[in-house]
C-alpha positions, 0 to 999 in steps of 0.5 A: 833314823840311825840308831845310836850306839847302845849296849842296853836292853831292848827297852833302852834301844826302843827308847833311843829309837823313839827319841830319834823318831820324835826328833826326825819324823814329826815334821811338816813333811809328814803332815803334808803327806798326811794331807795328801793321803787324807784327800785320797781317802775322803774322795774315794771313800765318801764321794757318794756324799758329794752327789745329790742326784737320785742316781747317786750310786750309779754316778759313784760307780762311774766316777770311781772307775773312771778316776782310777783308770785316769790315775793308772794312765797318768802313773804309767805314762810318768813311769815310761817318760821319766826324763820328759817329766823332769821339767815338770818336777822342777817347774815353778808352777808344775808342782801346783798342777796336782793341786789344781786338777784335784780342786777342779775335780772335787768342786765338779762333783756336785754337778756330776750325774748321768741323767742329762748331757750337762751332768755327764760333762761334769761327770767326765770332768770331775773323774778325769781331773780327780784321777790326774790330780791324785796321780800327780800328788802321788808322784810329787810326794814320791819324789820327796820320799825318794830322798829319804828312804830307810826307817825314817820313811817307814816311820813317817809314812806309818804315822801319816797313813794313820793321821790321814784316815782319822778325819774320814768318819768325821767327814760324814757328819760335816755339812755339805759346804764344809765337805767341799771346803775340806776336799778343796783345801787339803790338796792345796795345803799338801802342795804348799808343804811340799813346795816348802820342803823341796826348797830346803834341798840344796841346788847341787842335790837337785842337779845331781838327781837330774844327772842320776836319772839318766846315769848308767848304773850296775845293780847286778853286782849286788844281786838286784835287777830293778826291772825284775824288782819292779815287775814283782812289785807290780804283780803283788800290788795288783794281786793284793789291791784286787783282793781287797776291792773284790772283798769290799764288793762281795761284802757290800753286795751281800749286805754284810757291810753298809756305807755309813759311819760304821763302815768308815770307822773301819779305815782308821781302825785298820790304819792304826793296826797297820801303822802300829805293826810297822812302828813296832818293827821299827822300835823293837826289832834288833835288826830294824828289818822292814821285811817283817812288815810284809808278813802281816799282809798275808796273815791279816788278808787271808784271815779276813777271807777265812773269817768271812767264809767260816762266819758268814755274818761277820762281814765287818770284822772280816773286812776290818782284818782284810783292810788292815792287811791291805794297809800294811801292804800300802805302807810297805809298798810306799817304803819299798818304792822310797827305798829302791829309789833312794838306795839305787838311784832309780828315778822317782817318777819311774819307780813310783809311776809303775809301783803306785800304778799297780796298786791302783790298777789292782783296786781297779781290776777288783772293782770291775770284777766285783761289780761284774760278779754282783750284776751277773752271779747269784751268790751261794755259799759254794760260790763264796767259798770258791771265790774266797779260797781262790783269793787266799791261794793267789795271795799265798802264791804271790807271797811265796814265789813272786814278791817274797820277804827276801826281795823286800829285805834286799831292797831295805837292807842293800846300800846304794848301787855303784856306777858302771865303768865307762870306756874312758875310765881307763884313761884317768884315776878311778874313784874309790867306789870304782876301785872297789867295784873292780876289786869285787869283780876280780875276787867274786865278792857280791851281795852283803859282802860287797856292802860291808866292803864298801863301808870298810873302805870308807872307814866305818867301824864294826858298830857303824856297819852293824847299824847301817846294814841292820846286821848283828855284830857277829854277822859283821865280824864274819863278813869282815873275816871272810873278806880279808881271807878272800883278799889275802890281807890282814888289816884295813890298811892292806885293803886301802893299799890294794885299792890305791894300786887299782886306782892309779893303775886300772886294769884294761 
């Protein structure tokens, strides 16, 4: 969502952005993604309603844990085997595999149980198929959003997360037959939209995506290492996912929240707040700095833990705050993965495989630990206080020293990375990007200065650079002045002349 040139007030800027948002974001793609997320929320938040046996809660626990384990395995395998997953991504029928597994899994729920061997077979089938289906849907939609990135992806995902949660409370009141119909049709509808959206992409773009999957790139020149970045995302996702799952287990164990309409109203209300935070940043932030969406994660989740500690009876309010913070993280996580894949050409299956596996892995770890504590520990105020304060401490450490606002800013502000110089490049005329890379190496230009340099040589004006890099006009002018001083030139034409020399006579 590129902001148009606007010299008016913050209100007029917000109006311009909202107009662009309305034109670009309200699309079939957003609705299809919302269908996918809605299916996930309905299955994992209301799965107990699809089990009619007397041992429903025990069956629910097994389904939930095994589904999460399967989901994590599918995503991790996809992350490691990106190249082998490409044929699946581009197969005519492969893209429907996610919907197929999802339908098989959800239609097997009513027959699942732990009392008879037949029920155990359906339990395993439904849990594994649901995990595989949800993992494939995440990967395919990740591939779609890896082509967008930036504010558009943030706006779309924010609204999609809100829309996806609204039907969750209504699902509780629906007849059983309608429940089955909904969980069956949602992944099919989501995949149908996905197929239609992918067909809009030109064949050359798809071929380029396949080539980029194995193309060597150099990210260090702008100060980013995708492997290190991925590890940071993985660790933070595990921490925040574990905290929200642990808090849910603690609240349900102590009877502070109960499954039902009231409990399921927390999800859409939290999504409205979390999505609203991101949209406010997009509409009103002068720099469109998506790093600001990370701060509410720590604030809301820590506040929820502290509120539960100080006012023990306020379980619903505390869980609402914690869930709001977690959904802020979910949206931010999706946007970071989209941006990292889009801007730096990291293969979508690899980025979303590892990134989303860590989110689900954190939830899985928290669920297992929570169930273990509920079964073995007698809760006292001292134990509750120690547990909640420890979770707050871990979140603060993660926010401060692992995945920081600066890391988020690097991903959402940086421009696309540039190819590594190949050995045979000295035998031919260099491209413009390769010439800029060499010039930057020779004069030790990196970071934001390198981003400005790349846009300068492409003829971007100061206003356009300000919009593309989310910088203030004064910061852009400062970078341009420093670049000219470092290169010993005075005009843009002098810069182009330097690059022509490098392109025609590359260094050995």
